[in-house]
KOLRO-596224 format. One line per 3 residues: number of its first residue (from 1); their letters; for each residue x, y, z of C-alpha. Coordinates in Angstrom, 1 decimal. Example, Ala and Ser with C-alpha at 12.3 -4.5 7.8 and 13.67 -1.06 7.14 Angstrom:
% KOLRO-596224
1 = as = 12.3:-4.5:7.8  13.7:-1.1:7.1
% end
This chain:
% KOLRO-596224
1 = mkl = -25.8:-1.6:-39.0  -23.7:-0.3:-36.1  -22.1:-2.8:-34.0
4 = pfp = -21.7:-2.8:-30.0  -19.0:-2.1:-28.7  -18.0:-4.1:-24.8
7 = dwl = -17.6:-1.1:-22.7  -16.5:-3.1:-20.3  -13.4:-3.4:-21.5
10 = lvt = -12.2:0.2:-21.1  -10.7:0.2:-18.0  -7.5:2.3:-18.0
13 = pik = -8.1:6.4:-17.4  -5.9:8.0:-20.1  -5.7:11.5:-21.4
16 = vit = -4.6:12.3:-25.2  -3.0:15.5:-26.1  -2.3:16.8:-29.5
19 = eip = 0.4:19.3:-30.9  -0.8:21.6:-33.5  2.3:23.8:-35.3
22 = ged = 1.2:27.4:-34.2  2.2:31.1:-34.6  4.5:30.9:-31.3
25 = gve = 5.5:26.8:-31.1  4.1:23.8:-30.6  0.6:23.8:-28.9
28 = ehe = -1.0:21.3:-26.8  -4.6:20.8:-26.5  -6.0:18.1:-24.9
31 = ifn = -8.5:15.7:-27.1  -9.8:13.0:-24.9  -9.9:12.5:-20.9
34 = gkc = -11.6:9.3:-20.3  -10.9:5.4:-20.3  -9.6:3.6:-22.9
37 = nfn = -8.2:-0.3:-23.3  -4.9:-0.1:-23.0  -2.8:-3.2:-24.2
40 = eks = 1.3:-3.1:-23.2  2.0:-6.0:-25.5  5.6:-4.2:-27.6
43 = ktv = 6.1:-5.0:-31.1  8.7:-4.3:-33.5  8.5:-2.8:-36.8
46 = ina = 9.6:-0.7:-39.8  9.1:2.7:-40.7  8.6:4.3:-43.8
49 = erq = 12.9:4.7:-43.7  13.3:1.7:-43.2  14.3:1.9:-39.6
52 = lvt = 12.9:-0.5:-36.8  10.9:1.3:-34.8  9.2:-0.5:-31.4
55 = lsg = 6.3:-0.1:-29.9  5.3:0.0:-26.5  1.6:-0.9:-26.1
58 = sci = -1.5:0.3:-28.1  -5.0:1.8:-26.9  -8.3:1.4:-28.3
61 = fkg = -11.4:4.1:-27.4  -15.2:3.6:-28.1  -16.2:5.9:-31.4
64 = diy = -13.6:9.0:-32.4  -12.0:10.6:-30.3  -10.3:13.5:-33.1
67 = pnk = -13.5:13.7:-35.3  -11.9:14.4:-39.3  -8.4:15.1:-38.3
70 = pik = -5.0:13.3:-38.0  -4.0:12.4:-34.6  -0.5:13.2:-33.6
73 = gyv = 1.0:14.2:-30.0  1.1:12.0:-26.6  -0.9:9.8:-24.4
76 = tll = -1.1:10.0:-20.6  -1.7:7.2:-18.8  -3.3:7.8:-15.1
79 = dse = -3.1:6.2:-11.9  -5.7:4.9:-9.9  -5.7:8.3:-7.4
82 = eke = -6.3:10.6:-11.3  -2.7:11.0:-11.1  -0.4:11.2:-14.4
85 = aes = 1.7:8.2:-14.4  3.6:7.8:-18.2  3.8:9.7:-21.0
88 = rqi = 4.2:7.8:-24.7  4.4:9.4:-27.8  1.6:8.2:-30.7
91 = yny = 3.1:6.4:-33.1  -0.1:5.7:-35.6  -4.1:5.7:-35.7
94 = rki = -6.5:4.0:-37.0  -10.2:4.3:-37.0  -12.4:1.2:-37.6
97 = rnp = -15.7:1.5:-39.2  -18.9:-0.1:-38.8  -20.2:-1.8:-42.1
100 = dgs = -22.5:1.1:-42.3  -19.8:3.8:-42.4  -19.5:5.4:-38.6
103 = iys = -16.8:4.9:-36.5  -16.8:1.9:-34.4  -13.5:3.1:-32.2
106 = tel = -10.1:4.6:-32.6  -7.0:2.6:-31.9  -3.7:4.4:-31.1
109 = dlm = -0.3:2.8:-31.6  2.3:4.1:-28.8  6.0:4.5:-28.4
% end
C-alpha cells in the first residue's frame, strides 16, 4: 500500500549536489533539481563528539532522490528566477518508507 504524497507542498526550487571522493579530489554531482518542501525552522542537536550543532532548516522531497546511496554534500536554494540564492551543507538524511517498503519521501537536515 502506497500513501499519497501531497504534491501541493512542493513549492521551493532547489538543487542537491553530492560530493564524491575521486582521483583528483572531491567531485560534485547534481542529483536533484526540482521543488521541495523547505522549512527554515532551526534547532540544536548533539553530534557523536558531544558537540552542539545548530541546524538551519530541513527539506522534504517526494520519493527517493538518490537510490541506494548515502547523501553527502550541500543544497542550493534558488530564488523565483531560478538563480542561486543560498547554499547550505547537508548534516543528515532520512528516507521514510511506505507500509509496503517503498520510499515515501527523503528528508534532509541542513546546517
